[in-house]
N, C-alpha and C positions, 0 to 999 in steps of 0.2 A: 177730586171734589167728592163731597158726601153723596150718598144715595138717600135723598130725602124722603123717597117713597118708602124705604125700608125703615127709616128713622120713625115714621109716622106710627108704626106699630109700637105702642107704648109699653113700658116695663110694668109687669104685674107685681103689685106690692103683696108681701107675704109676711106674717109673723110666725117665726119658728120657735116652738117651746122646746128648750133643751134642759139638761140636768144642770147647766150653768146658766140658766136664765132664758129670757125671751130676746130673740134677735130679730131685727128688721132686715129683710133682704128683698130684691127686686129680680124678677125673672123675665128673661127674653130669649127668643131663638128656639131652634130645634136641633136635635142631635146629641153627641156625647157630652156629659156634664162637664162644665168648666167653671171653676170658682175664681172670681176677681174681686179684689179688695185693695185698700190703700191704708197705710198705717193711721192717717188723721183725716182723711176725707169723710164728709157726711153726704150721703147720696139721697135722692128722691126718685120719683117715678118719671123724671125726664132722663135718667140714665147718666152715662158717662161715655166721653169720647173714646177713651182706651177700650172699654167694655164693648162698644158698639162694634169694634173691629172683628169680633168672633161670633156675632149673633147668626151669621149665615151658615156656620159650620157646627156650633154648639148650642146646647141650653145653657145659658150663662147665668150663673147665681152671682149677683152683685150684692156684696155684704156690707152692711153697716156694723162695725166692731163695737165693742162696749164703749159706751159714752158718745157714740156717733148716731145722729138721727133719733129714732124712737127705740133704739137697742137698749138693753138693760144698762144701768149704771154701774159704776165701780164702787164697791163698799170699802175697798182698801186700794192704795196706790199701785202696789205690785201687780194688780189685775190688769193693769194697762200695758204690761211688758211684752216683749216679742213672744216669749214662749207661752205665755197665758193667752196671747191673742191666737196663737195656733192651736192651743187647746180648745178654745172657743169655736174655731173653724172646724175643728174635729167633732165637736158636740153637734154643730150644726149639720155636718155632713151625715152623721148618724141618724139624726132625727128626720132627715130628708130621705132616709133609707137608700142612700148612694152608697154603693160598695167602694167604687174609686172614682175620683174624678181628676181633671187636669186642673193646674193652677197657673193663672197669668197675673203677673204684677209688674207694674211700671213705677219707678222710682222707688219710694218707700214701700210700695206693694211689692216690688220686686225683692227687696230686702227680706221681707216676711216670707216671699217664696223660698229664699235660700235656707231659712230656719225651718220652714216646713218640710223641705226636702231632706234636711240633715236628719230630723227626728221622726218623720212619718212618711218615708218613701213608699211604704207598702200601702198607703192610702191614696197614692197618686199614680196616675198613667205617665204624666210628664209635667215639666216646668217650662214656662216662657218667662224669661227675666229681661225686662227692657229698662235700660239706663239705671242698672242697680249696682249693688256692691256687697261684699262679704265682710267688710270692716270699715271702721270710721274713716272717712274719705276727705275731711277738711283740713286737718292740722298740717299735713305734709304735701299737700296738693295746692299750689298757687294758681292752677288752671281751675280750681273749683270756685264758684261765685260766693261761696260762704267763707272762703279764706280771706283774712284781712288785707292780704296783698293783691287780690284780685281788683282789677280796675272798677268793677261794678258792685264791689262789696258794700259800700256805704248806701248806695241807692236801694239795693236789694233789701238791707236791714231796715231802712226807713219805710219802705213800701210794706213789708211784712208787719212791722209794729203798727202802722197806720191801719192796716187792713183789720187787724185784731181788735183795734179800738173804735173803728167806724161803725156806726149805726144806720147811716144813710144808704139806701140801696144804690142810688145813682153813684155816689162816692166809691162804694165798694166795687162796682162794676169798673170804674175808671181805674182804681188801684190794682184790681186783679189782671185787667188788660195790660197795663204797664209792667207789672211783675212778671207776667208771663212772656211778654215781648223780649225781656232780658234772657230768656232761654230758648229763643228762636234764632235760626240762622239768618233768616230774613225776617226782622220784626214788621215790615210793612205788609206782610202777607197775613197778619194776625186775623183780620176779618174774614179772609177766605178759609183759613183753618178752622175758626170757631164761628161758624155761621148757623150752627143749629141752636134751638132753644133748650140747651142743657145748663141747668142751674145747680151746682153743687157747693157745699159749703165747707168750712174747715171746723174740726172740733178743737176748740182751744185747749181743752183739758188734754187731749191725746197728743197734741202737737208739743204741748209743754213737757209731757213725760218723755216723749220721743227725743227732745233736744237734750235732756239729761242722759238718757240711756245710750244715745250714740256715741258719747265720749269714751265708753269702755267696751264698745261692741267690736269683736273681732272673732269670726268663726271660720277663718281661712283654713285652719288645720283640720277642721271637720268636713271640709267640702268633699273629701274622698268617700264620706259615708253617703252621698247622694248617688244612688244606683238606679236611677230613672233617666230616660232621655231629656236632655235640657237643650232648649233653644234660647241663646243669649244674643240680644239685640242691642246696639248702642249707637248713637249718632257719634260721628267723627268729632264733632265739636260740642259735645255735651259739657255744659258749664256746671251742672249740678252734680251728677256722678260721673266724672270724666272717664274717658275710654279705657284708660289703664287698668281700671278696677274690673271692667268686663273681661279684659284680656287674662287678668289674673284668675277670675273664676273659671274661665275656659281652660286654662292651663291645669287647674286643680280638679275639675269635675270631669271624671273619665269619659262619661257617655254625653259630651256636649259639642254643640255646634255655635261658633260665633260668626254673626253677620254684622259688619260695620256699614252703616249707612252714610255715604260720602257727603251727602248734602243735608244733614240734619244736625241739629243741636239736641235738645232734651226730648223732643216730641217726634220720633220718626214716624210713628203711626199716623201723624197728620202731615208731617213735612214731605214725607215720600210714601203717601198712603198706599198707593197702588203697589209699590214694591214691598211694603210691609206686608199686606195681605197676601201676596204672592210666596213670600218666604214662610209665612205662617201656614198657608194652605199645604204647601209641599211638605213641610214638617209634620203637620197634622195628619195628613193622608199616609205618610210613611209609618207613622205611629199606629194608625188605624189598621193598616194592612198588616203590620207586625204582629199586632195583638190577635189577628184572627189566623195566623199561621199554625 
C-alpha cells in the first residue's frame, strides 16, 4: 500500500533554463540526486507513481522532456530522438549544477536510461532500468502485447487510439484504466495500485516519434560501454517489454544485477511495492557506500 502521508508532500515545480531551451521539472525528496523521466509522459505537480518510489532516499528530479508539459517545443523533428533527449537531460543536469546523478527509468524511460548510460556514464552514479530493453522488442516477440499475434493486441491498439482522440476527462480515465489493466498480473487490483491522485498525460507528438524510432532501435552491441552499476528489474509476466530483453541487457552490461519479480507484469514497483523498494534500497546503499570508500 502507498504511504499517503509521504505522498501529501507535493512536487515542487521548477523551470530550468538551459542552452537547449527551458524545461519543466518537478522536485521531491532529499538525498542523492536522481533523474526520472519517460519518453512520452507529461508530468505535473501530482507527480508519478514510479518516481514516488525513490523520494525517501533521493532528491528526485522528474523531467518533462521537449514537447511534454510546459517544456520547450521541438523546432525540428530530430530533436525528439533518443540521443537528443539525452543531450537535453545533460543540459538540465548542468544547469542544476549537479555534478553526477543517478537515473531511473520505467518502460520507455528505461530505454532512455540505456542510451544515457552508453553515452554519458561519466555523468551518472548508477542506472535503474525497469521493464526496459536495448532494442526493438515487438517484431519477434509474440509475448509482447504490441505484437500482432498477442491475444490482447487488438484491444491495446483500440484503447491507445481512443485515448489519443478522446477529449472527455471521464472517458480518458476509463480508457487509461482498461489500458493499464492489460499490463497487470491481477487486473482486479488496479484500484489498489493506482489509489493516489496522480494525473499525468501523454505527449502525442513524442509518442508518434517514438513509434517510428523504435523500428530501427538496437544498441545491444554498445551495452558494454555502460561502465556504472546498473540495477535491472523486470516482472516475470511483463507484456510490454518481455523479460527476455532484461535478461539480454544483464548478460551484456558488465556491472549489472537482474532482479525478476515473480508476481508482476509491467508495474513491479506497484504490484510488489515493498519488494521493489527493498531491492532498490539495498542497491542504492551499496552504491552510496562504495562511492565513499
